[in-house]
C-alpha positions in Angstrom: -64.7 16.1 -53.8 -63.1 17.1 -51.2 -63.6 16.0 -47.7 -65.6 19.1 -45.7 -63.0 18.5 -42.9 -60.4 20.7 -45.1 -63.4 23.2 -45.0 -62.8 26.0 -47.3 -59.2 27.7 -46.1 -57.2 24.8 -47.5 -57.5 25.2 -51.6 -56.5 28.0 -52.5 -58.7 28.7 -55.5 -61.9 27.1 -53.8 -65.2 29.9 -53.4 -66.9 29.5 -50.2 -70.7 29.6 -50.8 -70.9 33.3 -50.4 -68.3 34.0 -53.2 -65.2 34.7 -51.2 -61.8 33.5 -51.8 -60.5 33.0 -47.9 -56.7 33.4 -48.7 -57.2 36.8 -50.4 -58.7 37.8 -47.5 -55.7 36.4 -45.4 -53.2 38.3 -47.7 -55.2 41.4 -47.4 -55.4 41.1 -43.7 -51.5 40.8 -43.9 -51.4 44.1 -45.3 -53.3 45.6 -42.4 -50.5 44.7 -40.1 -48.0 45.8 -42.1 -46.1 49.4 -41.6 -48.3 52.3 -43.0 -47.6 54.0 -46.6 -49.4 57.5 -47.1 -49.4 58.7 -51.0 -50.5 62.2 -52.2 -51.2 63.7 -55.5 -50.5 67.3 -56.1 -51.1 69.5 -59.3 -47.5 69.1 -60.3 -46.1 66.1 -58.2 -47.1 62.9 -56.5 -45.2 61.7 -53.2 -45.3 59.1 -50.6 -43.8 58.9 -46.9 -43.4 56.4 -44.8 -41.1 55.1 -41.7 -38.3 53.3 -42.4 -38.3 49.8 -40.4 -36.3 50.4 -37.0 -35.9 46.8 -36.0 -32.6 46.6 -33.8 -30.5 49.3 -32.3 -27.4 47.4 -33.7 -28.9 46.8 -37.4 -29.2 49.9 -39.5 -33.2 50.9 -40.6 -34.5 49.0 -43.3 -35.7 51.3 -46.4 -39.4 51.1 -47.5 -39.3 53.4 -50.3 -37.7 51.4 -53.9 -36.6 53.1 -56.9 -37.6 51.2 -59.6 -37.2 53.5 -62.6 -35.5 56.8 -63.0 -39.6 58.3 -63.1 -41.4 55.4 -60.6 -41.1 54.6 -57.2 -42.9 52.0 -55.0 -43.8 51.4 -51.1 -45.2 48.7 -49.4 -47.3 47.1 -46.5 -47.0 43.2 -45.7 -44.4 40.5 -46.0 -41.4 42.0 -46.8 -40.2 39.2 -48.9 -43.7 39.4 -51.1 -43.1 43.4 -51.5 -39.1 42.4 -52.6 -40.6 40.2 -55.0 -42.8 42.4 -56.6 -40.5 45.5 -56.5 -38.1 43.0 -58.1 -40.7 42.2 -61.0 -41.4 45.6 -61.5 -37.9 46.9 -62.2 -37.5 43.7 -64.5 -40.3 45.1 -66.5 -39.0 48.4 -66.6 -35.7 47.4 -67.9 -37.7 45.0 -70.5 -39.3 48.1 -71.9 -36.0 50.4 -71.9 -34.4 47.3 -74.1 -37.1 47.2 -76.5 -38.7 51.0 -76.3 -35.4 52.9 -75.3 -37.3 54.7 -73.1 -38.7 54.7 -69.5 -42.2 53.3 -69.1 -45.0 54.8 -68.1 -46.6 54.8 -64.7 -50.1 53.0 -65.7 -47.9 50.3 -67.7 -46.0 49.1 -65.0 -49.1 49.1 -62.1 -51.5 46.9 -65.0 -48.2 44.4 -65.1 -47.9 44.0 -61.5 -51.8 43.8 -61.2 -51.9 41.4 -63.5 -48.7 39.7 -61.9 -50.3 39.7 -58.3 -53.8 38.4 -60.0 -52.1 35.1 -61.1 -51.4 33.9 -57.5 -55.4 34.1 -56.8 -55.9 31.6 -59.8 -54.0 28.7 -59.3 -53.8 25.9 -56.1 -50.4 25.2 -55.1 -49.4 29.2 -54.9 -50.7 31.6 -52.2 -51.8 35.1 -52.5 -49.2 38.0 -52.0 -49.4 39.4 -48.7 -48.5 42.6 -49.8 -50.5 46.0 -51.2 -48.1 48.8 -52.7 -48.4 52.5 -53.4 -46.7 53.6 -56.4 -45.9 57.4 -57.3 -44.6 58.1 -60.7 -44.4 61.0 -63.2 -44.4 60.3 -66.9 -45.5 62.7 -70.0 -49.2 62.0 -69.3 -48.5 63.7 -65.6 -48.0 63.1 -61.9 -49.7 59.9 -60.8 -50.8 57.9 -57.6 -51.5 54.3 -57.7 -52.4 51.8 -55.0 -52.6 47.8 -55.6 -54.2 45.3 -53.4 -53.5 41.6 -53.2 -56.2 40.7 -55.1 -54.6 42.3 -58.1 -57.1 45.4 -57.5 -55.6 48.8 -59.2 -57.0 52.4 -57.8 -56.0 55.7 -58.5 -56.6 58.4 -56.7 -55.4 61.9 -55.0 -54.6 61.0 -51.5 -54.5 57.1 -50.2 -53.2 55.1 -47.1 -52.2 51.4 -46.7 -51.0 49.3 -44.0 -51.7 49.4 -39.9 -54.3 51.6 -39.1 -54.7 52.9 -42.3 -58.2 53.9 -41.6 -56.8 56.5 -39.4 -54.5 58.0 -41.9 -57.5 57.9 -44.9 -59.9 59.8 -42.2 -57.3 62.6 -41.4 -56.9 62.3 -45.6 -60.4 63.0 -46.3 -60.6 66.0 -43.7 -57.6 68.3 -44.7 -56.5 67.2 -48.4 -56.9 69.8 -50.7 -56.3 70.0 -54.7 -54.2 73.4 -54.5 -51.7 71.6 -52.2 -48.3 72.9 -52.6 -45.7 70.5 -52.3 -44.5 71.4 -48.7 -48.3 71.2 -47.5 -48.7 67.7 -49.2 -45.3 66.3 -47.3 -46.5 67.8 -44.1 -50.3 66.4 -44.3 -48.6 62.9 -45.5 -46.7 63.1 -42.4 -49.5 64.1 -40.1 -51.7 61.0 -41.5 -48.7 58.8 -41.1 -48.3 59.8 -37.5 -52.3 58.6 -37.2 -51.3 55.3 -38.2 -47.8 54.9 -36.6 -46.7 56.7 -33.8 -43.1 55.5 -33.6 -40.0 57.8 -33.6 -38.6 55.6 -36.5 -37.2 58.1 -39.2 -39.5 59.2 -42.0 -38.7 58.5 -45.6 -40.2 60.7 -48.6 -40.5 59.7 -52.3 -41.3 62.4 -54.8 -42.6 61.8 -58.6 -42.1 64.9 -60.5 -41.0 66.4 -63.9 -40.4 62.7 -65.3 -38.2 62.2 -62.3 -38.6 60.2 -58.9 -36.3 60.7 -56.1 -36.2 59.5 -52.5 -34.4 61.2 -49.3 -35.3 61.7 -45.7 -37.9 64.4 -44.3 -35.3 67.1 -43.7 -34.3 67.0 -47.1 -37.6 66.9 -48.8 -38.9 69.8 -46.6 -35.9 71.6 -47.8 -36.2 70.9 -51.6 -40.2 71.8 -51.4 -39.0 75.3 -50.4 
């Protein structure tokens, strides 16, 4: 038996007496300090908005929205290295699917793969849960999709959601103003408004839009022009 002086925080797979995994909760806390991402699903599209990380005047802003396949995009909150690991794993799974089936992977399959990949990091000692959460938007033959993936490997599908710093403020705005009949321009403006509730910086806004089995990312001005 492990000495009590180690407490419940050292072994990554040890439950506390009340059934919690402390390391997973620490990973979720890392997400709550990450740059926010807001996602909205409309009738004919799904989209996400976030702010590019403006770290230094001598360095170009870091893009946060990543293209996984021609029909799927992802953005994360939390540790950048962990987010990049998940993006690379998603891209690898998408390429495996193309090699076998000669067709783009559907959104639900890629989300299921990433949730299982993240869940493995909560099961074994010697590894830590990934300090990252993802917003996934995509479009396939079954429709347009919006998913959230949490550090414990939990998958949530919804109409509007937010992750990252002050996500409660963004979520509150979405609850108040989201409507199922939003057009693309209205959805973009609502997502940006919710994002500003969580992050008041002046960093450039990046938009990712999935529609008609395609995913594209662009700056806010081009997104609004496309939505007209």
